[in-house]
N, C-alpha and C positions, 0 to 999 in steps of 0.2 A: 885422936881417933876421929875418923870421918864418918858422918852419918848421912845416909841417903834420905832424900825427902820421900815422904809417904803421903798417900791420899787420906785426908781426914774425913771420916764419915759425917762430920758435923757441917760440912759445906753443902749448901743447897744445890739442887740440880740446875743446869743451865738451860732455860727454856728458849724457844724461838719466839721472840716478842712480836715478830711480824704476824705469826699465826694467832697470837694472843690478843692482838689489838682490839677486836670487837667482842671478845668473849665475855659473856655475862657471869660465868661461873667464877672465873679468877680475876675479873675486872681489869683484864689487860696485863696482868703480871706474868701469866704463864705457869705459876705455881700456886698450890693451895697448901694450907697448914692443916695437918691432921689433928685429931683430938689429943694425940700424944705430943704435939708441938713440933712434929717433923715437917719439913717442906717436901712436897712431892710435886711432880709435873702434873699440870691440870689434865684430867682425864677427858675433858671435852675438846680442847683445842690443840693439845700437843700430840705428836705422833706416838704410836705404841712404844712400849719400853724396849722392844727389840730393834727399833730404828735409831741407830746412833749416827752422829754426823761423820764419824770416821769410817763407816762402812761404805763400800762402793755400791752405787745404785745402777741397775741395768739400764742401758740406753734404749730408747724406743726406736 
């Protein structure tokens, strides 16, 4: 029986490390660890949750 790969909720988010380089909140990692032990994108240096790399951005 074949099984399809599924996305694991345990994988940390993928931050843009170029944006995180000089961030004092996440120390350049782009993610922070919550009190529950979960990894979340840094709210200081990373784009809003709605901005995904896969979405098209309007050209100026």
